[in-house]
C-alpha positions as CSV (number, residue, x, y, z in Angstrom):
1,Q,32.9,142.5,110.0
2,V,36.6,142.1,110.4
3,Q,39.2,144.2,108.5
4,L,42.7,142.9,107.9
5,V,45.7,145.0,107.0
6,E,48.8,143.1,105.8
7,S,52.4,144.3,105.4
8,G,55.9,143.0,104.9
9,G,56.0,141.5,101.5
10,G,58.7,142.2,98.9
11,L,61.5,140.9,96.9
12,V,64.2,138.7,98.5
13,Q,67.0,136.5,97.3
14,P,66.9,132.7,97.7
15,G,67.9,131.8,101.3
16,G,66.7,135.2,102.6
17,S,64.1,136.1,105.1
18,L,60.9,138.1,105.3
19,R,58.4,138.8,108.0
20,L,54.7,139.3,107.2
21,S,52.3,141.1,109.6
22,C,48.5,141.2,109.6
23,E,46.4,143.3,112.0
24,A,42.7,142.6,112.5
25,S,40.2,145.1,113.6
26,G,36.4,145.2,113.9
27,S,34.2,142.5,115.4
28,I,36.9,140.2,116.8
29,S,35.4,136.9,118.0
30,R,37.1,135.4,121.1
31,L,37.3,132.1,119.4
32,N,39.2,132.5,116.2
33,T,41.9,131.3,113.9
34,M,44.3,133.6,112.1
35,G,46.8,132.7,109.5
36,W,48.3,132.8,106.1
37,H,47.5,131.3,102.7
38,R,49.2,131.9,99.4
39,Q,48.5,131.7,95.7
40,A,51.1,131.4,93.0
41,P,50.3,132.2,89.4
42,G,48.2,129.4,87.8
43,K,47.8,127.6,91.1
44,Q,45.1,127.3,93.7
45,R,45.2,129.2,97.0
46,E,46.8,127.0,99.6
47,L,47.3,127.0,103.4
48,V,50.7,128.1,104.6
49,A,50.2,128.4,108.4
50,I,47.4,129.0,110.8
51,M,47.2,129.6,114.6
52,T,44.1,129.4,116.8
53,N,43.4,131.7,119.7
54,D,44.6,128.9,122.1
55,G,48.0,128.6,120.3
56,T,47.4,125.5,118.2
57,T,49.3,125.7,114.9
58,N,49.2,124.0,111.6
59,Y,51.8,124.3,108.8
60,A,52.0,123.2,105.3
61,T,54.5,120.4,104.9
62,S,56.5,122.5,102.4
63,V,57.2,125.3,104.9
64,K,57.8,123.3,108.1
65,G,61.1,124.1,109.7
66,R,61.4,127.3,107.7
67,F,58.3,129.4,108.5
68,T,57.1,130.3,112.0
69,I,53.7,131.7,112.8
70,S,53.0,133.8,115.9
71,R,50.4,136.0,117.3
72,E,50.2,139.1,119.5
73,Y,46.8,138.7,121.0
74,A,46.6,142.1,122.6
75,K,47.1,143.7,119.1
76,N,45.0,141.1,117.2
77,T,48.0,140.7,115.0
78,V,49.5,137.6,113.4
79,Y,53.0,137.3,112.0
80,L,54.7,135.0,109.6
81,Q,58.5,134.7,109.9
82,M,59.8,133.2,106.7
83,N,63.4,132.0,106.6
84,S,65.4,130.0,104.0
85,L,63.1,131.3,101.3
86,K,63.0,129.4,98.0
87,P,61.8,130.5,94.5
88,E,58.8,128.2,94.9
89,D,57.7,130.4,97.8
90,T,56.9,133.2,95.4
91,A,53.2,134.0,95.6
92,V,50.7,136.4,96.9
93,Y,50.2,135.8,100.6
94,Y,46.8,136.4,102.1
95,C,46.0,136.9,105.7
96,R,42.8,135.0,106.9
97,F,40.7,135.5,110.0
98,R,38.2,132.8,110.8
99,D,35.5,133.4,113.3
100,N,35.0,130.1,115.0
101,I,31.7,131.0,116.6
102,Y,29.8,132.1,113.5
103,Y,32.1,130.3,111.0
104,R,32.9,133.3,108.9
105,D,36.0,133.9,107.0
106,F,37.6,137.3,106.3
107,W,40.6,137.9,104.0
108,G,43.2,140.5,103.6
109,Q,44.0,142.2,100.3
110,G,47.2,140.1,99.8
111,T,50.9,141.0,99.8
112,Q,53.4,139.9,97.1
113,V,56.4,137.8,98.1
114,T,58.9,137.3,95.3
115,V,62.0,135.1,95.8
116,S,64.5,135.6,93.0
117,S,68.1,136.2,92.4
């Protein structure tokens, strides 16, 4: 099992910035992907950004150039730096850990990000 603890959500004005953090603990596979998904009210959960253990990244088109994902491997932590935030970025953001050996997914509890003036 893998446990995920997220932090960093909140309320921010349009154009502002937030940084999300997610620390993984437990049975950490050496081959893994960590990242962020989000779910807005009435919408399906969608990928925001992910990063493999070898540094390969993938971003949703809607956040490219504004969001940056990074990892601190020694701490099993993934970050999401969100700049130039827009009201449409408002959602619950979920951290995801994917074990690429046993193909198992683990999710955090979610953190609310609200972009509003």
